N, C-alpha and C positions, 0 to 999 in steps of 0.2 A: 733164531740166533739173537742174542741180546745186542742192542745198539749201544754204542758208547755215548756218553753225554755230549760229546762234541758233535757226533753225527746227528743226534736228535735236535740240538740247538740250531744247527745250520738249516735243518729241514723246516723249522717253524718260524724263521725270522727273515725279513727282507734284507737284502744287502744294504749297508750303511749309506752309500751314495744315493740310493734310490729313496731311502727314508728322508734324507735332507731335502731332496727335490720336492717331495710331497709336502713337507712342512712349509717351505717357502711359498709354494703355490697356494696352500690354504690361507696363509697370512695375507698374501696379496689379494685373494678373493675377499677376505673379511674387511680389509682396509678399503677396498673399492666399494663394498657395500655400505660401509659406514659413511664414507665421504659423499656418497650419492644422496644421503638423506640429511647431511649436516648443512647449516646455514653458512653463507659466505662470511668471511671474517670482516668485522667492523673496524676499519683502520682508524676511525675517529673516536674510538672508545675512550672514555675517561673514567676514573674511579668514581663510584657513587658518592654523592654528597648528601649528608644527613640534613633534614629540613629544620631541625630545632633551632640551631644557631644560624641565623640568616647570613650575617657577615660580621666583620670586625670594623665596619664603617658606620657612621651616623646614618640613621634612616632619613630618607629624603622628605622634604616637606617643611612648611613654615610652622612655627610654634602657634598653637591654637589661640586665637584672640589677641595676639601680641603684635598686630600690625602697627607700623610706625604711626604715632599720633592717636591710636585707638584707645589707649589706656593712660590715665593720668598718673604717671609714676615719677618718682624723684631719683635722678641719676647723679652719682657722685664719683669723684676721682681725686686722689691725692698723690703727690710725688715729692720725694725728698732725695737729696744727694748724699747725705751722711746721717743715717744709713741710706744705701741705695735702694729705695722702695718706690714702687708704682702700684697703686691699688685702686680698683674701680668696683663699684657695686651699685645695686638698685634697691630702693625702698618703696613700699606701697603706702600711700596716704591713708591714715586712719588705722593702720595695723601696728600699734605700738610694740606689741610683744614680738612679732615677726621682725620688725625693723631693729629692735634691740638685739635680737639673736644674731642677725646678720652683721650689724655694725660692731657688736662686741667681738665677734670672730675676727673681723678686720683689725680693730684696734688692738686686741690682745696679741694677735699674731705679729703685727708690726712692732709692738712694744717688746715682745720676747726676742724678736730678731735684733732689734736695736740693742737690747741689753746684752745679748750674746756677743755683739761686736764692740761692747763697751762705749756705746754712744746713746743719745736720746733723740727720739723723733721730735721735730719741730716743724710746724707748717712753713712751707717755703714756696715762693713764686718762681716759676721757671723763666728762662729767657724767652724773648719773642720768638715765635715760630715753633714752640714746643708741641703744639697740637693737642693740648690738654682740654680744648673745648669738646673733644670727643669723650663722653663720660658714660658711666653706667655699663650695663651688660651688653655683650656683643654676640650675635648669633654665630654659632659654629666655633666659638672660642674653646669649647671643651675638647675638640678634636685637633687643635693646632699642636704640632710637636712642641715639647717642653722647651727646647733650645730656642725656638722662634718666639715663644711666649716671653722668655727671659730677655730676649733682645728688644722686645717692645717696650721694656721699661726705661730704655735710654742709657743704661749703664754700659760703659765700654770695657771696664776691667774690674777685678775685685769681686767680692761677694755681693750678691744682689738678690732681691725678692720682687716678684711680680704677683699680684693678686688680680685675677680676672673673674668674670662671671658670665653666666648665660641663663636667660629665662627659659625654663623648660616647659612650663604650662602657665597660661594666663587666660582662663576661659570661665565665664560664669563667676562662681565664688571660689574657684580653685586657682591657687597661685603657687608656683614652684620656681626656685632659683638654685642653680648650682654655682658655688664659689670655689674657685680653683687656686691653690697656692703652689707656686713654683719658686724654688730656691736653687742657687748654684753660683758658680763662678762665671762671670761674664767675660767676653772676649772673642777672639777669632775662633777658638776651639772651646766653646762653653762646656762646663761639666755640671750636670744636674745632680743635686743632692736630695731634692725633695720635689715630689709632684703628687699632691694630695687634693682630693675634692670633698666638699661638704655640701649636702643637699638640704634645703629648707622648704617645707611645704606649709601652707596655711589655708584654712577655709576663711575667706574674708567676711563671710556672713556670720559665722559663729566664733571666729578667732581661734578655732582649734588648731594646734600646732603638731607637726609631724616631721619625720626625717626619712631618708632613703630606706633605712632598715624596716620601716613600717609598711613598705609597698608590697613586699613579697613575704610568703610564709617562711617559718623557720626551717622547714624541711626542704625548701627549694634550693638551698645552698649546694647540697650534694648533686642534685640534678644539673645545676649550672656548672659545677666543677667537672662533671663527666663530659658534658657537651663542649665545654671550653677546651679541655685537653684534646679531645678528638678533632675539633675544628682547627685548633692551632697546628696539630700535626699535618692535617690536610693542607693548610695554608703554606706550610713549609715544604710540601711536596711529597709527603708520605703516600705510598700507593696501597697501604693496608691500614685497617683499624687495629686497635689493640685492646685487650681487656684492661680497662683503667683500674689500677690498683686503688685500694682504700687510701685516703690521704695520709701522708706522713704526720707525725706528731706536730711538726711545724705548720704544715698546711691545715691540719685539723684545728689548730688553735686560731688560725686566721679565719677559717670558715665559721668557727663558733661565734665570732664577732659579727657575722652576717655581712652581706654586701651593702655597705652604707650608701654607695653612689648608684642609686637606682632611680631612674626617671622614665616617665611615659614618652612614647614617640607618636607622632601624628597618625601612623598607620595602625595604631592599636597595639603595638608591641612595647618592648622595653629596651632601653639602653642601660647597660650595666657596666660600671667602671670596675676594673680588675684591681683588687687590693694588691699593694706593693709586695706583700710578703709571700705570695704564692710562688712556689718553685715547681719545676716540671721535669723530673727525670723521665717521665713517660714520653716526652717529646723527642727522645733520641732517635732520629731517623737517619743519622749520619753514618752509622756502622761502627760506632765505638767512640770512647771518650777522647781518643787522640786523633780522630778524623777531622777533616775540614768541617766547620760549622755548616749546617744545612742552609740552602738558599731557596726561597720560594720560587714558584714558576715565573713570577714577574721579574725575577732577578734582583729584587730590592730588599726583601726581608730576610734577615738572618737571625738565628737565635743560638747562643752558646748553651749547650746542654746544662741545665741546672740553674740558669739565671732566671730572675723573676719574669713571669709572663708579661707583666705590665711594661717591661722595657720595650717590647715589640708590639704588644697588643694591649693598649691602655683601656680599651672598652670593647664590648660585643653588643650586637643588636640581635635580640631574640624576637622572632615574628609573633604576630598576634595569637595564632593557634597554639604555639608552644608556650607562650607566656601566660595564657589564660589560667591554667591550673595552679600557677605559682602565686597568683595575686591574692592579697587580702581584700577585705571590703574597701578599705581606703584605696588600695591599688586599683580596684575596678572603677572607683569613682574618678580617680585621676586619669586613667586610660580613656574613659568615656569623655571626660572634659577635654583631653588633648585631641581626641578625634572629632570633636564637635565644637568648632569655633563659636564663641559668644563673647560679647563685650565683658571685660572684667568688672566685677562688682567691687568698687573701691570707694574709700572715703573722699570727702571733698578736699581738694588740694588747697591749702592755705595760700594766700597771696605771698609773694616773695618777702615783703616787709613784715609779715606776720609769722614767719616760720622760726622755729628754734634752730639757730645756727651755732655750732661749736667752733669758735674761732681759735681754739687751741688744737683743733684737728685740721681745719681748712685754712688756707691763706685767704684772709678776708680783706676787702678794701671798701671804703665808704666813698661813694661818689656824691658830691654835694653841689647844689646850685643856689646861687644868690640872686637877689634883687627882683625876683618875680612876685606873683605870676604875671605872665604876658601872654598874648594870643599865641605866640610860637611855642609856649609851654605845652599846649595840647598836642602838637606834633611830637614833642619830646616824650610825653607820657605814652603815646603809641609805640615809640621806639623801645621804651623800657618794657612794655608789655610783650612786645615781639621777642625780646631777648630774655624774658623771664628774670628781669633784674629789678632792683629797687634802688632808691636814692633818698637823700634828705634835702628838703627844700627850705632854705632860709628866706622867709617872705618879708617884703616891705609893706607896712600898713596901708598906705594909699593904694598900692596895686591890688591888695586883697579887696579893698572896697570897690575898685573898678571892675574886678573880675572874680566875684565871689564864687561863681559856678566853676571856675578853673581851680580855685583853692579847694572846693569840695571834691572835685575829681581827683586831685592829688591825694587827698585823704582816703577817698573811696578806693583808690588803686593800691592802698596799703603802704604808701610812702610816709616818711616821717616829716612832720611839720616843725619848723624852727623859726625863731624870731630874729629879724635882721634890722630892727628899729623902725621908727616912723619917718624920720627925715634924713636918714643915712649920714649922721654927723660923726665927727671924731669925739668919742666918748670921754677921752681924757680932758677935753676942753669944757665939758659940761659940769654944772654944779649937781649936787646930789639930787635935788628935786627934779631937775630936768632929766637926769638919767632914769629915775623911777617913772617919770611921765612917758618917756620914749618907749620903755619896755611895756608898761601897762596898757598904753593905748593900742599898741600893735597886738599884744596878746588878746585884748578884747575884740579887735576886728577879726582876728583869725578864729576865735571862739564863736563869734556871731555867724561867720560864713560856714564853718565846718562842724561846730559842736565840740571841738577839741582845743584845749589850751596847750601851747607848746611847752616843752620841758627843757629845751636847749636854746642857747642864744649864740649868735655870731656877731661880734663887734665889727662895724664897718671899718675897712682898711686894716683890720686886725689890731686896732688901737685900743690898748688895754693897760691898766695898772692895778695895784692891789686895792685901791679905793673903789675903782669901778667894779671890780670883782665882788667886793663886799655888798655894793648897792644893787647889783643885778638880781641877786636871789636865784640865779640860774647858773649852770655851768657854761663857760665860754668855750666854744668849739672853734679852734683855729685850723691849720692845715700844714701838711709837710710837702705836698705837691701842688705847686701853683702853675696852672697851664698858661697864665697870662693871656687868656683868650680875649680879654677886653682890649688888648693892643692890636687885635686883628692879624695874628701871625699867619703865614701860609698854612693851607689845609694840612699838608703832610707834617709840618712842625707841630701843629696843634694835636694831631692824632698821636704823634710820637710821644709828646709830653703826657698826654692822658693815658696812653696804654702801656708805655714801656719804662717809665721812671718809678712807678709805685713798687713798694715792698709790702710784705704781709703786715697788716695793721695801718696802712697808709690812709690818709684822708685827702681827697683830691678836690681842689677848688675850681669851680667853673661858674658861668653865669647863663641863665636860661632866658636872657633878653636879647641875645645876639643870634642872628640867623646862622652865622658861620659856626658858632658853637654847636647849635642843634644839628647842623649838617654833618659835623664831625662825630657826633655821638655814636651812630651805629658802628663805625669802624673802631672807635675806642672800646665799646662794649665787646665786640668780637675779639679785639686784641687782648683785653683783660681776661676773657674766658679762655683764650688760647694759652695764656700763661698759667692757667689753673686757678684763677681767683674766683671766689664767691663774692658777689656784690651784695652789700648789706647796708642797713641804716646805721646811724650813730649809736642808737641804743643797742643794736645787735652786735656791733663791733666791740663794744665794751661789756657785753654780757649783761646788759641792764642799763638803766639810766645812770649816766655819770653824775658824780656828786657835785652839788652846787658849791660855789665858792672857789672852784678850781678852773684852770684853763688846760686845754688839751690840744696838742698838735698832731698826735697820732695815738694809736692804741698799743704801741710798743712800750 
């Protein structure tokens, strides 16, 4: 008898409830077997971190060979109120081309800023307590937030510019300096409009010059770009990596210019400043353009999708292993020098009175001393050496004869020698022959003691007229700041007159025959430096020897 399909299907199939029970049992057995051989979950698991980009922070460690006092460098700083500018930089003695490159950047940048604001930079002395005795490059200044850098310039409102610098290598014959330019609107809520760095390298033995773009190879830019994007995403809290797309046209144009702010770090790696034009849509870890901007695990770093990377991550530090294949021959030399501290090979630093000083750039002041030399003058010379300062000494003939060795020391220390007559008379009361005799006799005594004939004269008591000027045959140097130290004022009064009354171009009158004067000099020097002054000789403040037949009270 033929079976129906129905009866045949029922006889060959298990009931449905039974099949479900069997499936559940088999699944449970499989799950139990798998769990028996699986490791316990790691509750402290974190996403893997790639090793190439070490961090967004500066590498720890001191700059090689740049310990305080180890290298004879020249440190500078200028400040002006209109335009609101504060600029500091460092130069290396004997490196004319390097120094010209660095100073030209500062001068041109300040000049362009002033022009844009419709004003002109002029050297200006700050008020007492300005703190401008701190000059030259500062360690760690590259990593200071731009708003803090702008505040350091002293401006409280309006547009302002601050130029700061950091020595990035100073070892053997390798020297490098990063100069950073920050512009913006100062105030309680500063707005930064520019934050740009320039790197200068020089081999002090060969005078070969280079920049940051010369440290890494041309094809390193794409590798840095890839690591930068991925590291920034992780910094912002992304739990996954992404395939970094080829740079956009805008980013490609920036990358084609190279990474100009590249410097070695003491651990053998590189610090790379991020160009301002790089944008990063790849960093979108927020879930969409309208979502809340991502916040890093430390709760501090946010990044709006599409804004420049440098707004949040101004630089990255690449470790030694990852940096090695990126380096040019120059880069390898700089990294080796940075990792191996040695004294910097630099030229002989001229004495303060022998240096070329641009008093159209710096606020200059000439400290002058009359009536010496005297035994106390030797103490004064030591004070000037300690403060890296110079002065002009107007000497009286008989004192030169009594203390020729002190007169020689004044000259050997690089200070300027001046004539202050033989008998300290009032010159307007003398006849022509006596005037000539007073001047010649003193000049001869100074030349006999030092080998140098003075080129400037100071009339005793400032007593002068047209006839005397004609007969002197030398320029007459007067003063605009009289400390009246010969009256024996209180110490605080003398310091205040010497340090706080001068303006750019001032000539200060003192006497190195009074103990009280010499006692006040260290505080006066400190005060003048604090206000931003560069102390110079009479010839330096006038940019050369002043013309004979004229009298001068200041260089203004």
